[in-house]
N, C-alpha and C positions, 0 to 999 in steps of 0.2 A: 601301732601305726595308725595315724589319723585317717579317717574316711575322706575320700575325695568329695568335695562339695558337689551337690547336684547341679547339673547344667541348667542355667536359666534360659527360658524361652526369650528370643529376641523380641523387641517391642513391635516390630512389623508383624511378626507371627501372632503375637497376642491380639493385635488389631483384627487379623483375619479370624482367629478363633472367637473373639468377642462378637464380631459381625454375624457369624454363623449361629452362635448361641442365642443371639437376640431373635433370630428368625426361625429357630427350631421350635418344635412342639414343646409347650411347657411341661408336658409329661415326661420328656426325655431326661435321663440321668447320666452322669459320667460321660458327657460329650467329649470325644477325642477327635482331633483334627490332624490329618497327615497330608502334607503338601508335597506333591510329586515333583514339581519343578521348583524346589526350594532355593536352589542356587541362583537361578534367574530371578526369582522373586526378591531375594535379598538385595541383589544389585539394583533392581528397579526401585524398591522402596527406599534404599539409601540415597538414590539420586532424586527422589521426589519428596518435597517437604509436606505436601498435602495430598496424598493419594486418596482417590475415591473408589470405593468398592461397590459392586452391584452384581446381581445375577445376570448371566447371559440369557437365561430362561428360567423364570421362577419355578422351582420344582414343587410338586405336590407335597413332598416331604424332604426336609433337609437331612438326608441320610444317604450313605453310600457315595457314589461318585457325583461330585458337584463341580461345575465350572463357574468361576468368578471372573468378572472383568475388572481390571484395575486401570484407572485412568489417572493421568497427572495433568491438572490444569495449569500448574505453575511452570511447566517446562514443555518444550515441543517434543514430547515422547509419544510413540505409538502405544496404544493400550496393551497391557499384558494380560494374558488369559491364564489364570491359575487353575491347575488341575488338583482338586482336593478330594480326599477320602474322609468321610465323616462316619464315625461309629458312635453308638449310644446304646444305653440300656433303658429299660422301662418295665414297669409292672404290668402284666397282662394275664388273661384268663386261660386256663387249660381245664380239660375234663379230668375229674377225679376217678372216673371209672368209665367203662364202655357204655355208650348210650345209643338206644335205637332211634331210627328215623321217626320224625314227627313227635317225639317225646318232648314234653314241656320240661324245661330245666328247673331243678331245685337247688337249694344251697348245698346239699350233699353231693351234687354232681360236679361241682366246680371248685377249683383251687386257684389262688392267685400266686404267681411266681414272678421273679425278676430275671431278665436275661438279655442277651445281645440281640438287638432288633434286626441286625443284618441277616441273621439266620432264620428269620421268620417271614411269613407271607406279608405282603404290603398292607393287606386289609385286616391284620390282627387287631383284636379288640383290646385296647389299653384300659387298665383299671381306672385311670383318671377320667377317661371319657365315658365309660359305661360302668355303672355301679352294679354290685351284686343284686340289689333290689330290682334294678332294671332288667338284668339278665333273667331273673326268676319270675318276672311278671310280663315281659314283652317279647320273649324269644322262644323259638322251638327249632329243633334240628331238621334240616332238609334231608339228611342222610345219616346212616349209622356211622359212628366214629369210635375209635379205641381210646382207652385211658391215656392221659398225657398229651392229647392232641390240643394244639393251640386253637382257640375259638376265633373264627374270622367272620366277617360280614357275609362272605359267600357260602358259608356253612349253615347259616341261620336264616330263618324267616323272622321278620321283626314287625312289631306293631309300632304305632306312633309314639315318639318320645316328646314331641311338642304338639300341642293342640291350639286351635284358634283362640286368641286372646291371652295366651300365656305370656308372661314377662320373661324374656330370655336375655342372656349375656352374649353380645356380638363382639368378636375380636377382629381387629384389623391390624395387619403388620405391614409397615413400610420400610424404607431404607433407614436403618438405624433406630427404629422405634416401633412400639406397638401400643394400641389404644383399645380399651374395652368400654362398652357402654350398654345400657339397658335398652331394650326395644320390645315392642308388642308384636307377637306373631299374627300374621294375617292369613296364614294357612296352617294346616297340620302336616306332620311329616315324620318319617323315620330317619335314622342316621344315614347320612349320605345324600338325602333329598335336598333339593334346592327349594326354598320357600321365600315368601315375601314378608318383610317386617316393616313396622313403622317406628322410626326413631322418635326421641323426645321432642325434636324440633318439627315433627310431623312429616318429615321427608320419608320416602320409602326406598328400599333397596332389596336386592336379592342376596340371600345368604345360604351357605351350605351347613346343614346340621352335622355337628361333630360329636354330640353327646346330649345328655339330658339337660334341656334348657340352655344348651350351648351351641353357638354357631360362629362361623367365620365368614367374612365378606366373600361372596362367590367370585371366582376369577373369570 
């Protein structure tokens, strides 16, 4: 008996998934999108030749419950608000053994694992953002933790990962695109800090540090 062919995702749903993937953290893997009001969405997209997608409020992370606004300029239709659940996995750091408070981390203390980000704290340290070298040179524990615990920003004291004069990569994501460019750090800072940078055209702007020599335009 022949196997039933896999159900193809409709084109409008591919557009929604593609939009969210473009705006998600590049560290995310296996991004999956579930649309709660899919029937209403199908009707709306089928009636609109050029739908426009945007966030109702840009989330800090494209993960979990997200609401998108769909507009149709070609027809006199009211906007549709899509209720979307986004899941993704990523590689992150966990403790290999129990570690005491104030202890400086070593390579033997840490393992990298990959798992579902929805089950983890919002400030979990992703391996693509923070390297093993950075963890073992820039971080110490604020309190004792058990083996297998996910490492988060709130669990750790950190030193600067960007210093004055460093050349860093700044990422900016807009509707349907993202751009990366080099900039010179005008301040020092740790992950999560807002610092000022100078672009190659000598303009300055505020950015949020997200990793070693990596930042994104501050909202």
